[in-house]
PyMOL Python script that loads the backbone (N, CA, C, O; Angstrom):
from pymol import cmd

cmd.read_pdbstr("""\
ATOM      1  N   UNK A   1      -1.019  15.086   6.876  1.00  0.00           N
ATOM      2  CA  UNK A   1      -1.299  13.760   7.388  1.00  0.00           C
ATOM      3  C   UNK A   1      -0.729  12.711   6.427  1.00  0.00           C
ATOM      4  O   UNK A   1      -0.812  12.856   5.207  1.00  0.00           O
ATOM      5  N   UNK A   2      -0.164  11.683   6.989  1.00  0.00           N
ATOM      6  CA  UNK A   2       0.429  10.604   6.206  1.00  0.00           C
ATOM      7  C   UNK A   2      -0.652   9.808   5.477  1.00  0.00           C
ATOM      8  O   UNK A   2      -1.760   9.640   5.987  1.00  0.00           O
ATOM      9  N   UNK A   3      -0.322   9.323   4.287  1.00  0.00           N
ATOM     10  CA  UNK A   3      -1.282   8.474   3.579  1.00  0.00           C
ATOM     11  C   UNK A   3      -1.345   7.092   4.213  1.00  0.00           C
ATOM     12  O   UNK A   3      -2.215   6.291   3.872  1.00  0.00           O
ATOM     13  N   UNK A   4      -0.425   6.808   5.135  1.00  0.00           N
ATOM     14  CA  UNK A   4      -0.352   5.498   5.780  1.00  0.00           C
ATOM     15  C   UNK A   4      -0.902   5.537   7.202  1.00  0.00           C
ATOM     16  O   UNK A   4      -0.328   4.919   8.099  1.00  0.00           O
ATOM     17  N   UNK A   5      -1.991   6.242   7.420  1.00  0.00           N
ATOM     18  CA  UNK A   5      -2.580   6.349   8.755  1.00  0.00           C
ATOM     19  C   UNK A   5      -3.376   5.083   9.078  1.00  0.00           C
ATOM     20  O   UNK A   5      -4.233   4.662   8.301  1.00  0.00           O
ATOM     21  N   UNK A   6      -3.083   4.484  10.231  1.00  0.00           N
ATOM     22  CA  UNK A   6      -3.809   3.293  10.656  1.00  0.00           C
ATOM     23  C   UNK A   6      -4.370   3.511  12.053  1.00  0.00           C
ATOM     24  O   UNK A   6      -3.902   4.368  12.803  1.00  0.00           O
ATOM     25  N   UNK A   7      -5.375   2.723  12.385  1.00  0.00           N
ATOM     26  CA  UNK A   7      -6.015   2.793  13.697  1.00  0.00           C
ATOM     27  C   UNK A   7      -5.831   1.442  14.380  1.00  0.00           C
ATOM     28  O   UNK A   7      -6.501   0.469  14.035  1.00  0.00           O
ATOM     29  N   UNK A   8      -4.931   1.388  15.340  1.00  0.00           N
ATOM     30  CA  UNK A   8      -4.625   0.132  16.031  1.00  0.00           C
ATOM     31  C   UNK A   8      -5.794  -0.365  16.877  1.00  0.00           C
ATOM     32  O   UNK A   8      -5.825  -1.537  17.253  1.00  0.00           O
ATOM     33  N   UNK A   9      -6.745   0.497  17.179  1.00  0.00           N
ATOM     34  CA  UNK A   9      -7.912   0.133  17.991  1.00  0.00           C
ATOM     35  C   UNK A   9      -9.037  -0.476  17.140  1.00  0.00           C
ATOM     36  O   UNK A   9      -9.960  -1.089  17.676  1.00  0.00           O
ATOM     37  N   UNK A  10      -8.957  -0.307  15.833  1.00  0.00           N
ATOM     38  CA  UNK A  10     -10.025  -0.777  14.942  1.00  0.00           C
ATOM     39  C   UNK A  10     -10.024  -2.303  14.843  1.00  0.00           C
ATOM     40  O   UNK A  10      -9.005  -2.957  15.064  1.00  0.00           O
ATOM     41  N   UNK A  11     -11.187  -2.846  14.508  1.00  0.00           N
ATOM     42  CA  UNK A  11     -11.324  -4.287  14.316  1.00  0.00           C
ATOM     43  C   UNK A  11     -10.725  -4.743  12.982  1.00  0.00           C
ATOM     44  O   UNK A  11     -10.437  -5.927  12.805  1.00  0.00           O
ATOM     45  N   UNK A  12     -10.537  -3.813  12.048  1.00  0.00           N
ATOM     46  CA  UNK A  12      -9.991  -4.142  10.734  1.00  0.00           C
ATOM     47  C   UNK A  12      -8.511  -4.478  10.857  1.00  0.00           C
ATOM     48  O   UNK A  12      -7.757  -3.717  11.462  1.00  0.00           O
ATOM     49  N   UNK A  13      -8.078  -5.617  10.288  1.00  0.00           N
ATOM     50  CA  UNK A  13      -6.654  -5.964  10.346  1.00  0.00           C
ATOM     51  C   UNK A  13      -5.767  -4.864   9.771  1.00  0.00           C
ATOM     52  O   UNK A  13      -6.165  -4.145   8.854  1.00  0.00           O
ATOM     53  N   UNK A  14      -4.558  -4.741  10.321  1.00  0.00           N
ATOM     54  CA  UNK A  14      -3.646  -3.676   9.911  1.00  0.00           C
ATOM     55  C   UNK A  14      -3.313  -3.736   8.429  1.00  0.00           C
ATOM     56  O   UNK A  14      -3.252  -2.699   7.768  1.00  0.00           O
ATOM     57  N   UNK A  15      -3.094  -4.943   7.893  1.00  0.00           N
ATOM     58  CA  UNK A  15      -2.722  -5.031   6.477  1.00  0.00           C
ATOM     59  C   UNK A  15      -3.846  -4.519   5.577  1.00  0.00           C
ATOM     60  O   UNK A  15      -3.586  -3.937   4.524  1.00  0.00           O
ATOM     61  N   UNK A  16      -5.093  -4.737   5.995  1.00  0.00           N
ATOM     62  CA  UNK A  16      -6.226  -4.226   5.214  1.00  0.00           C
ATOM     63  C   UNK A  16      -6.275  -2.704   5.304  1.00  0.00           C
ATOM     64  O   UNK A  16      -6.543  -2.034   4.307  1.00  0.00           O
ATOM     65  N   UNK A  17      -6.021  -2.160   6.479  1.00  0.00           N
ATOM     66  CA  UNK A  17      -5.992  -0.698   6.629  1.00  0.00           C
ATOM     67  C   UNK A  17      -4.902  -0.088   5.745  1.00  0.00           C
ATOM     68  O   UNK A  17      -5.122   0.932   5.091  1.00  0.00           O
ATOM     69  N   UNK A  18      -3.729  -0.718   5.729  1.00  0.00           N
ATOM     70  CA  UNK A  18      -2.619  -0.209   4.912  1.00  0.00           C
ATOM     71  C   UNK A  18      -2.983  -0.312   3.432  1.00  0.00           C
ATOM     72  O   UNK A  18      -2.789   0.635   2.669  1.00  0.00           O
ATOM     73  N   UNK A  19      -3.507  -1.464   3.038  1.00  0.00           N
ATOM     74  CA  UNK A  19      -3.931  -1.653   1.644  1.00  0.00           C
ATOM     75  C   UNK A  19      -4.945  -0.586   1.248  1.00  0.00           C
ATOM     76  O   UNK A  19      -4.840   0.017   0.179  1.00  0.00           O
ATOM     77  N   UNK A  20      -5.933  -0.357   2.122  1.00  0.00           N
ATOM     78  CA  UNK A  20      -6.974   0.622   1.823  1.00  0.00           C
ATOM     79  C   UNK A  20      -6.433   2.050   1.780  1.00  0.00           C
ATOM     80  O   UNK A  20      -6.900   2.861   0.980  1.00  0.00           O
ATOM     81  N   UNK A  21      -5.454   2.367   2.630  1.00  0.00           N
ATOM     82  CA  UNK A  21      -4.822   3.695   2.606  1.00  0.00           C
ATOM     83  C   UNK A  21      -4.124   3.929   1.271  1.00  0.00           C
ATOM     84  O   UNK A  21      -4.238   5.003   0.681  1.00  0.00           O
ATOM     85  N   UNK A  22      -3.404   2.922   0.803  1.00  0.00           N
ATOM     86  CA  UNK A  22      -2.691   3.059  -0.470  1.00  0.00           C
ATOM     87  C   UNK A  22      -3.686   3.131  -1.624  1.00  0.00           C
ATOM     88  O   UNK A  22      -3.510   3.925  -2.548  1.00  0.00           O
ATOM     89  N   UNK A  23      -4.727   2.309  -1.574  1.00  0.00           N
ATOM     90  CA  UNK A  23      -5.763   2.345  -2.610  1.00  0.00           C
ATOM     91  C   UNK A  23      -6.433   3.721  -2.655  1.00  0.00           C
ATOM     92  O   UNK A  23      -6.668   4.264  -3.735  1.00  0.00           O
ATOM     93  N   UNK A  24      -6.736   4.278  -1.491  1.00  0.00           N
ATOM     94  CA  UNK A  24      -7.352   5.613  -1.433  1.00  0.00           C
ATOM     95  C   UNK A  24      -6.403   6.679  -1.976  1.00  0.00           C
ATOM     96  O   UNK A  24      -6.833   7.610  -2.656  1.00  0.00           O
ATOM     97  N   UNK A  25      -5.107   6.539  -1.675  1.00  0.00           N
ATOM     98  CA  UNK A  25      -4.117   7.508  -2.173  1.00  0.00           C
ATOM     99  C   UNK A  25      -4.012   7.438  -3.694  1.00  0.00           C
ATOM    100  O   UNK A  25      -3.796   8.455  -4.352  1.00  0.00           O
ATOM    101  N   UNK A  26      -4.164   6.247  -4.244  1.00  0.00           N
ATOM    102  CA  UNK A  26      -4.161   6.102  -5.702  1.00  0.00           C
ATOM    103  C   UNK A  26      -5.399   6.780  -6.281  1.00  0.00           C
ATOM    104  O   UNK A  26      -5.312   7.533  -7.251  1.00  0.00           O
ATOM    105  N   UNK A  27      -6.544   6.504  -5.679  1.00  0.00           N
ATOM    106  CA  UNK A  27      -7.802   7.072  -6.164  1.00  0.00           C
ATOM    107  C   UNK A  27      -7.855   8.590  -6.080  1.00  0.00           C
ATOM    108  O   UNK A  27      -8.476   9.244  -6.918  1.00  0.00           O
ATOM    109  N   UNK A  28      -7.193   9.152  -5.053  1.00  0.00           N
ATOM    110  CA  UNK A  28      -7.224  10.604  -4.866  1.00  0.00           C
ATOM    111  C   UNK A  28      -6.116  11.330  -5.637  1.00  0.00           C
ATOM    112  O   UNK A  28      -6.082  12.560  -5.677  1.00  0.00           O
ATOM    113  N   UNK A  29      -5.222  10.566  -6.241  1.00  0.00           N
ATOM    114  CA  UNK A  29      -4.134  11.187  -6.998  1.00  0.00           C
ATOM    115  C   UNK A  29      -2.901  11.498  -6.175  1.00  0.00           C
ATOM    116  O   UNK A  29      -1.949  12.078  -6.698  1.00  0.00           O
ATOM    117  N   UNK A  30      -2.888  11.127  -4.892  1.00  0.00           N
ATOM    118  CA  UNK A  30      -1.684  11.326  -4.079  1.00  0.00           C
ATOM    119  C   UNK A  30      -0.570  10.386  -4.526  1.00  0.00           C
ATOM    120  O   UNK A  30       0.612  10.699  -4.386  1.00  0.00           O
ATOM    121  N   UNK A  31      -0.957   9.237  -5.061  1.00  0.00           N
ATOM    122  CA  UNK A  31      -0.026   8.300  -5.679  1.00  0.00           C
ATOM    123  C   UNK A  31      -0.463   8.119  -7.126  1.00  0.00           C
ATOM    124  O   UNK A  31      -1.644   7.917  -7.405  1.00  0.00           O
ATOM    125  N   UNK A  32       0.489   8.192  -8.038  1.00  0.00           N
ATOM    126  CA  UNK A  32       0.183   8.138  -9.461  1.00  0.00           C
ATOM    127  C   UNK A  32       0.890   6.966 -10.129  1.00  0.00           C
ATOM    128  O   UNK A  32       1.873   6.447  -9.599  1.00  0.00           O
ATOM    129  N   UNK A  33       0.391   6.545 -11.301  1.00  0.00           N
ATOM    130  CA  UNK A  33       1.064   5.465 -12.021  1.00  0.00           C
ATOM    131  C   UNK A  33       2.549   5.783 -12.198  1.00  0.00           C
ATOM    132  O   UNK A  33       2.923   6.886 -12.597  1.00  0.00           O
ATOM    133  N   UNK A  34       3.375   4.799 -11.894  1.00  0.00           N
ATOM    134  CA  UNK A  34       4.822   4.968 -12.001  1.00  0.00           C
ATOM    135  C   UNK A  34       5.487   5.370 -10.702  1.00  0.00           C
ATOM    136  O   UNK A  34       6.703   5.239 -10.568  1.00  0.00           O
ATOM    137  N   UNK A  35       4.706   5.861  -9.731  1.00  0.00           N
ATOM    138  CA  UNK A  35       5.291   6.226  -8.436  1.00  0.00           C
ATOM    139  C   UNK A  35       5.812   4.973  -7.751  1.00  0.00           C
ATOM    140  O   UNK A  35       5.195   3.910  -7.815  1.00  0.00           O
ATOM    141  N   UNK A  36       6.955   5.115  -7.095  1.00  0.00           N
ATOM    142  CA  UNK A  36       7.567   4.006  -6.369  1.00  0.00           C
ATOM    143  C   UNK A  36       7.188   4.110  -4.895  1.00  0.00           C
ATOM    144  O   UNK A  36       7.325   5.172  -4.288  1.00  0.00           O
ATOM    145  N   UNK A  37       6.715   3.013  -4.324  1.00  0.00           N
ATOM    146  CA  UNK A  37       6.415   2.981  -2.899  1.00  0.00           C
ATOM    147  C   UNK A  37       7.712   2.791  -2.119  1.00  0.00           C
ATOM    148  O   UNK A  37       8.678   2.243  -2.650  1.00  0.00           O
ATOM    149  N   UNK A  38       7.743   3.233  -0.878  1.00  0.00           N
ATOM    150  CA  UNK A  38       8.921   2.972  -0.042  1.00  0.00           C
ATOM    151  C   UNK A  38       9.155   1.463   0.084  1.00  0.00           C
ATOM    152  O   UNK A  38       8.240   0.669  -0.135  1.00  0.00           O
ATOM    153  N   UNK A  39      10.361   1.081   0.431  1.00  0.00           N
ATOM    154  CA  UNK A  39      10.673  -0.336   0.612  1.00  0.00           C
ATOM    155  C   UNK A  39       9.825  -0.931   1.733  1.00  0.00           C
ATOM    156  O   UNK A  39       9.263  -0.207   2.554  1.00  0.00           O
ATOM    157  N   UNK A  40       9.744  -2.252   1.752  1.00  0.00           N
ATOM    158  CA  UNK A  40       8.997  -2.951   2.804  1.00  0.00           C
ATOM    159  C   UNK A  40       9.542  -2.558   4.169  1.00  0.00           C
ATOM    160  O   UNK A  40       8.779  -2.266   5.089  1.00  0.00           O
ATOM    161  N   UNK A  41      10.862  -2.551   4.295  1.00  0.00           N
ATOM    162  CA  UNK A  41      11.496  -2.199   5.569  1.00  0.00           C
ATOM    163  C   UNK A  41      11.164  -0.768   5.972  1.00  0.00           C
ATOM    164  O   UNK A  41      10.816  -0.508   7.124  1.00  0.00           O
ATOM    165  N   UNK A  42      11.271   0.150   5.032  1.00  0.00           N
ATOM    166  CA  UNK A  42      11.002   1.563   5.327  1.00  0.00           C
ATOM    167  C   UNK A  42       9.539   1.775   5.710  1.00  0.00           C
ATOM    168  O   UNK A  42       9.243   2.504   6.656  1.00  0.00           O
ATOM    169  N   UNK A  43       8.626   1.141   4.979  1.00  0.00           N
ATOM    170  CA  UNK A  43       7.201   1.284   5.307  1.00  0.00           C
ATOM    171  C   UNK A  43       6.894   0.694   6.674  1.00  0.00           C
ATOM    172  O   UNK A  43       6.147   1.283   7.455  1.00  0.00           O
ATOM    173  N   UNK A  44       7.470  -0.472   6.968  1.00  0.00           N
ATOM    174  CA  UNK A  44       7.229  -1.108   8.268  1.00  0.00           C
ATOM    175  C   UNK A  44       7.679  -0.199   9.403  1.00  0.00           C
ATOM    176  O   UNK A  44       6.975  -0.056  10.402  1.00  0.00           O
ATOM    177  N   UNK A  45       8.846   0.414   9.254  1.00  0.00           N
ATOM    178  CA  UNK A  45       9.347   1.329  10.290  1.00  0.00           C
ATOM    179  C   UNK A  45       8.478   2.575  10.388  1.00  0.00           C
ATOM    180  O   UNK A  45       8.149   3.028  11.484  1.00  0.00           O
ATOM    181  N   UNK A  46       8.106   3.127   9.229  1.00  0.00           N
ATOM    182  CA  UNK A  46       7.320   4.365   9.213  1.00  0.00           C
ATOM    183  C   UNK A  46       5.952   4.172   9.875  1.00  0.00           C
ATOM    184  O   UNK A  46       5.495   5.027  10.633  1.00  0.00           O
ATOM    185  N   UNK A  47       5.302   3.031   9.577  1.00  0.00           N
ATOM    186  CA  UNK A  47       3.960   2.790  10.088  1.00  0.00           C
ATOM    187  C   UNK A  47       4.000   2.155  11.477  1.00  0.00           C
ATOM    188  O   UNK A  47       3.067   2.315  12.264  1.00  0.00           O
ATOM    189  N   UNK A  48       5.077   1.438  11.774  1.00  0.00           N
ATOM    190  CA  UNK A  48       5.191   0.778  13.069  1.00  0.00           C
ATOM    191  C   UNK A  48       4.548  -0.600  13.092  1.00  0.00           C
ATOM    192  O   UNK A  48       3.938  -0.998  14.084  1.00  0.00           O
ATOM    193  N   UNK A  49       4.692  -1.325  11.985  1.00  0.00           N
ATOM    194  CA  UNK A  49       4.162  -2.685  11.884  1.00  0.00           C
ATOM    195  C   UNK A  49       5.285  -3.612  11.422  1.00  0.00           C
ATOM    196  O   UNK A  49       6.385  -3.158  11.106  1.00  0.00           O
ATOM    197  N   UNK A  50       4.998  -4.907  11.385  1.00  0.00           N
ATOM    198  CA  UNK A  50       6.010  -5.853  10.921  1.00  0.00           C
ATOM    199  C   UNK A  50       6.118  -5.826   9.400  1.00  0.00           C
ATOM    200  O   UNK A  50       5.211  -5.376   8.699  1.00  0.00           O
ATOM    201  N   UNK A  51       7.253  -6.319   8.912  1.00  0.00           N
ATOM    202  CA  UNK A  51       7.440  -6.412   7.467  1.00  0.00           C
ATOM    203  C   UNK A  51       6.435  -7.374   6.848  1.00  0.00           C
ATOM    204  O   UNK A  51       6.010  -7.177   5.710  1.00  0.00           O
ATOM    205  N   UNK A  52       6.050  -8.413   7.585  1.00  0.00           N
ATOM    206  CA  UNK A  52       5.055  -9.363   7.087  1.00  0.00           C
ATOM    207  C   UNK A  52       3.713  -8.674   6.827  1.00  0.00           C
ATOM    208  O   UNK A  52       3.021  -8.999   5.862  1.00  0.00           O
ATOM    209  N   UNK A  53       3.352  -7.727   7.684  1.00  0.00           N
ATOM    210  CA  UNK A  53       2.101  -6.974   7.506  1.00  0.00           C
ATOM    211  C   UNK A  53       2.161  -6.158   6.220  1.00  0.00           C
ATOM    212  O   UNK A  53       1.193  -6.121   5.461  1.00  0.00           O
ATOM    213  N   UNK A  54       3.289  -5.509   5.977  1.00  0.00           N
ATOM    214  CA  UNK A  54       3.470  -4.721   4.749  1.00  0.00           C
ATOM    215  C   UNK A  54       3.422  -5.634   3.530  1.00  0.00           C
ATOM    216  O   UNK A  54       2.758  -5.323   2.541  1.00  0.00           O
ATOM    217  N   UNK A  55       4.125  -6.761   3.603  1.00  0.00           N
ATOM    218  CA  UNK A  55       4.141  -7.699   2.468  1.00  0.00           C
ATOM    219  C   UNK A  55       2.729  -8.178   2.127  1.00  0.00           C
ATOM    220  O   UNK A  55       2.378  -8.309   0.955  1.00  0.00           O
ATOM    221  N   UNK A  56       1.932  -8.435   3.150  1.00  0.00           N
ATOM    222  CA  UNK A  56       0.554  -8.899   2.911  1.00  0.00           C
ATOM    223  C   UNK A  56      -0.264  -7.808   2.225  1.00  0.00           C
ATOM    224  O   UNK A  56      -1.013  -8.094   1.291  1.00  0.00           O
ATOM    225  N   UNK A  57      -0.131  -6.576   2.672  1.00  0.00           N
ATOM    226  CA  UNK A  57      -0.853  -5.464   2.045  1.00  0.00           C
ATOM    227  C   UNK A  57      -0.413  -5.302   0.587  1.00  0.00           C
ATOM    228  O   UNK A  57      -1.246  -5.112  -0.299  1.00  0.00           O
ATOM    229  N   UNK A  58       0.896  -5.379   0.345  1.00  0.00           N
ATOM    230  CA  UNK A  58       1.416  -5.229  -1.020  1.00  0.00           C
ATOM    231  C   UNK A  58       0.988  -6.392  -1.905  1.00  0.00           C
ATOM    232  O   UNK A  58       0.748  -6.207  -3.098  1.00  0.00           O
ATOM    233  N   UNK A  59       0.892  -7.580  -1.334  1.00  0.00           N
ATOM    234  CA  UNK A  59       0.429  -8.744  -2.087  1.00  0.00           C
ATOM    235  C   UNK A  59      -1.006  -8.514  -2.564  1.00  0.00           C
ATOM    236  O   UNK A  59      -1.328  -8.774  -3.724  1.00  0.00           O
ATOM    237  N   UNK A  60      -1.856  -8.032  -1.676  1.00  0.00           N
ATOM    238  CA  UNK A  60      -3.249  -7.738  -2.046  1.00  0.00           C
ATOM    239  C   UNK A  60      -3.309  -6.673  -3.139  1.00  0.00           C
ATOM    240  O   UNK A  60      -4.080  -6.800  -4.090  1.00  0.00           O
ATOM    241  N   UNK A  61      -2.504  -5.633  -3.006  1.00  0.00           N
ATOM    242  CA  UNK A  61      -2.489  -4.554  -4.003  1.00  0.00           C
ATOM    243  C   UNK A  61      -2.029  -5.071  -5.357  1.00  0.00           C
ATOM    244  O   UNK A  61      -2.574  -4.685  -6.391  1.00  0.00           O
ATOM    245  N   UNK A  62      -1.034  -5.936  -5.352  1.00  0.00           N
ATOM    246  CA  UNK A  62      -0.526  -6.512  -6.592  1.00  0.00           C
ATOM    247  C   UNK A  62      -1.574  -7.406  -7.247  1.00  0.00           C
ATOM    248  O   UNK A  62      -1.779  -7.345  -8.459  1.00  0.00           O
ATOM    249  N   UNK A  63      -2.234  -8.231  -6.447  1.00  0.00           N
ATOM    250  CA  UNK A  63      -3.272  -9.121  -6.982  1.00  0.00           C
ATOM    251  C   UNK A  63      -4.445  -8.339  -7.559  1.00  0.00           C
ATOM    252  O   UNK A  63      -5.096  -8.794  -8.500  1.00  0.00           O
ATOM    253  N   UNK A  64      -4.713  -7.175  -7.004  1.00  0.00           N
ATOM    254  CA  UNK A  64      -5.807  -6.333  -7.491  1.00  0.00           C
ATOM    255  C   UNK A  64      -5.391  -5.499  -8.703  1.00  0.00           C
ATOM    256  O   UNK A  64      -6.225  -4.826  -9.309  1.00  0.00           O
ATOM    257  N   UNK A  65      -4.101  -5.542  -9.059  1.00  0.00           N
ATOM    258  CA  UNK A  65      -3.622  -4.803 -10.224  1.00  0.00           C
ATOM    259  C   UNK A  65      -3.226  -3.367  -9.945  1.00  0.00           C
ATOM    260  O   UNK A  65      -3.001  -2.596 -10.878  1.00  0.00           O
ATOM    261  N   UNK A  66      -3.137  -2.994  -8.673  1.00  0.00           N
ATOM    262  CA  UNK A  66      -2.788  -1.618  -8.325  1.00  0.00           C
ATOM    263  C   UNK A  66      -1.288  -1.365  -8.349  1.00  0.00           C
ATOM    264  O   UNK A  66      -0.843  -0.249  -8.615  1.00  0.00           O
ATOM    265  N   UNK A  67      -0.508  -2.411  -8.068  1.00  0.00           N
ATOM    266  CA  UNK A  67       0.943  -2.255  -8.012  1.00  0.00           C
ATOM    267  C   UNK A  67       1.616  -3.384  -8.769  1.00  0.00           C
ATOM    268  O   UNK A  67       1.015  -4.421  -9.052  1.00  0.00           O
ATOM    269  N   UNK A  68       2.883  -3.153  -9.089  1.00  0.00           N
ATOM    270  CA  UNK A  68       3.719  -4.217  -9.649  1.00  0.00           C
ATOM    271  C   UNK A  68       5.047  -4.166  -8.922  1.00  0.00           C
ATOM    272  O   UNK A  68       5.589  -3.096  -8.643  1.00  0.00           O
ATOM    273  N   UNK A  69       5.558  -5.351  -8.622  1.00  0.00           N
ATOM    274  CA  UNK A  69       6.810  -5.465  -7.886  1.00  0.00           C
ATOM    275  C   UNK A  69       7.906  -5.926  -8.829  1.00  0.00           C
ATOM    276  O   UNK A  69       7.739  -6.890  -9.576  1.00  0.00           O
ATOM    277  N   UNK A  70       9.020  -5.229  -8.785  1.00  0.00           N
ATOM    278  CA  UNK A  70      10.173  -5.575  -9.603  1.00  0.00           C
ATOM    279  C   UNK A  70      11.342  -5.820  -8.659  1.00  0.00           C
ATOM    280  O   UNK A  70      11.830  -4.896  -8.009  1.00  0.00           O
ATOM    281  N   UNK A  71      11.788  -7.076  -8.588  1.00  0.00           N
ATOM    282  CA  UNK A  71      12.864  -7.444  -7.675  1.00  0.00           C
ATOM    283  C   UNK A  71      14.085  -6.564  -7.918  1.00  0.00           C
ATOM    284  O   UNK A  71      14.560  -6.420  -9.044  1.00  0.00           O
ATOM    285  N   UNK A  72      14.575  -5.982  -6.833  1.00  0.00           N
ATOM    286  CA  UNK A  72      15.753  -5.124  -6.913  1.00  0.00           C
ATOM    287  C   UNK A  72      15.450  -3.678  -7.266  1.00  0.00           C
ATOM    288  O   UNK A  72      16.312  -2.812  -7.116  1.00  0.00           O
ATOM    289  N   UNK A  73      14.232  -3.402  -7.737  1.00  0.00           N
ATOM    290  CA  UNK A  73      13.867  -2.024  -8.105  1.00  0.00           C
ATOM    291  C   UNK A  73      12.803  -1.449  -7.191  1.00  0.00           C
ATOM    292  O   UNK A  73      12.831  -0.257  -6.886  1.00  0.00           O
ATOM    293  N   UNK A  74      11.863  -2.276  -6.749  1.00  0.00           N
ATOM    294  CA  UNK A  74      10.828  -1.794  -5.845  1.00  0.00           C
ATOM    295  C   UNK A  74       9.432  -2.097  -6.324  1.00  0.00           C
ATOM    296  O   UNK A  74       9.227  -2.823  -7.298  1.00  0.00           O
ATOM    297  N   UNK A  75       8.463  -1.520  -5.612  1.00  0.00           N
ATOM    298  CA  UNK A  75       7.045  -1.683  -5.922  1.00  0.00           C
ATOM    299  C   UNK A  75       6.531  -0.368  -6.484  1.00  0.00           C
ATOM    300  O   UNK A  75       6.753   0.697  -5.906  1.00  0.00           O
ATOM    301  N   UNK A  76       5.845  -0.452  -7.612  1.00  0.00           N
ATOM    302  CA  UNK A  76       5.387   0.734  -8.326  1.00  0.00           C
ATOM    303  C   UNK A  76       3.878   0.715  -8.507  1.00  0.00           C
ATOM    304  O   UNK A  76       3.267  -0.343  -8.659  1.00  0.00           O
ATOM    305  N   UNK A  77       3.287   1.909  -8.487  1.00  0.00           N
ATOM    306  CA  UNK A  77       1.857   2.055  -8.753  1.00  0.00           C
ATOM    307  C   UNK A  77       1.638   1.784 -10.231  1.00  0.00           C
ATOM    308  O   UNK A  77       2.363   2.306 -11.078  1.00  0.00           O
ATOM    309  N   UNK A  78       0.626   0.957 -10.544  1.00  0.00           N
ATOM    310  CA  UNK A  78       0.378   0.598 -11.937  1.00  0.00           C
ATOM    311  C   UNK A  78      -0.590   1.530 -12.634  1.00  0.00           C
ATOM    312  O   UNK A  78      -0.234   2.151 -13.635  1.00  0.00           O
ATOM    313  N   UNK A  79      -1.809   1.643 -12.127  1.00  0.00           N
ATOM    314  CA  UNK A  79      -2.823   2.366 -12.863  1.00  0.00           C
ATOM    315  C   UNK A  79      -3.843   2.972 -11.929  1.00  0.00           C
ATOM    316  O   UNK A  79      -4.507   2.250 -11.186  1.00  0.00           O
ATOM    317  N   UNK A  80      -3.979   4.275 -11.952  1.00  0.00           N
ATOM    318  CA  UNK A  80      -4.919   4.969 -11.068  1.00  0.00           C
ATOM    319  C   UNK A  80      -6.360   4.558 -11.349  1.00  0.00           C
ATOM    320  O   UNK A  80      -7.213   4.684 -10.471  1.00  0.00           O
ATOM    321  N   UNK A  81      -6.649   4.072 -12.548  1.00  0.00           N
ATOM    322  CA  UNK A  81      -8.016   3.681 -12.895  1.00  0.00           C
ATOM    323  C   UNK A  81      -8.353   2.273 -12.421  1.00  0.00           C
ATOM    324  O   UNK A  81      -9.481   1.812 -12.599  1.00  0.00           O
ATOM    325  N   UNK A  82      -7.382   1.588 -11.818  1.00  0.00           N
ATOM    326  CA  UNK A  82      -7.610   0.216 -11.366  1.00  0.00           C
ATOM    327  C   UNK A  82      -8.203   0.151  -9.963  1.00  0.00           C
ATOM    328  O   UNK A  82      -8.369  -0.939  -9.414  1.00  0.00           O
ATOM    329  N   UNK A  83      -8.525   1.307  -9.372  1.00  0.00           N
ATOM    330  CA  UNK A  83      -9.052   1.333  -8.002  1.00  0.00           C
ATOM    331  C   UNK A  83     -10.448   0.722  -7.987  1.00  0.00           C
ATOM    332  O   UNK A  83     -11.304   1.053  -8.808  1.00  0.00           O
ATOM    333  N   UNK A  84     -10.651  -0.181  -7.028  1.00  0.00           N
ATOM    334  CA  UNK A  84     -11.976  -0.754  -6.828  1.00  0.00           C
ATOM    335  C   UNK A  84     -12.330  -0.708  -5.359  1.00  0.00           C
ATOM    336  O   UNK A  84     -11.481  -0.391  -4.527  1.00  0.00           O
ATOM    337  N   UNK A  85     -13.559  -1.015  -5.030  1.00  0.00           N
ATOM    338  CA  UNK A  85     -14.021  -0.975  -3.647  1.00  0.00           C
ATOM    339  C   UNK A  85     -13.968  -2.361  -3.044  1.00  0.00           C
ATOM    340  O   UNK A  85     -14.925  -3.127  -3.158  1.00  0.00           O
ATOM    341  N   UNK A  86     -12.866  -2.691  -2.407  1.00  0.00           N
ATOM    342  CA  UNK A  86     -12.731  -3.992  -1.756  1.00  0.00           C
ATOM    343  C   UNK A  86     -13.190  -3.892  -0.342  1.00  0.00           C
ATOM    344  O   UNK A  86     -13.160  -4.883   0.389  1.00  0.00           O
TER     345      UNK A  86
END
""", "prot")
cmd.dss("prot")
cmd.show_as("cartoon", "prot")
cmd.util.cbc("prot")
cmd.orient("prot")
């Protein structure tokens, strides 16, 4: 099963579901510090959402300290211990 599983029928906004999927993957060790996430375009295609939805999820993850974005290189997982219950 993909770590990016979303439920389009749920009341929870898609960007929150995506953010929570990535946060859970960090907490479970499926994503580790230093791992690079797929590009915004690739994630949007894979999940079937707009790039704006992906950007919003990544913005939340970055603000929470879970990821860091490096222009031209990508978005990377920062610290598995930074997982919190949002």
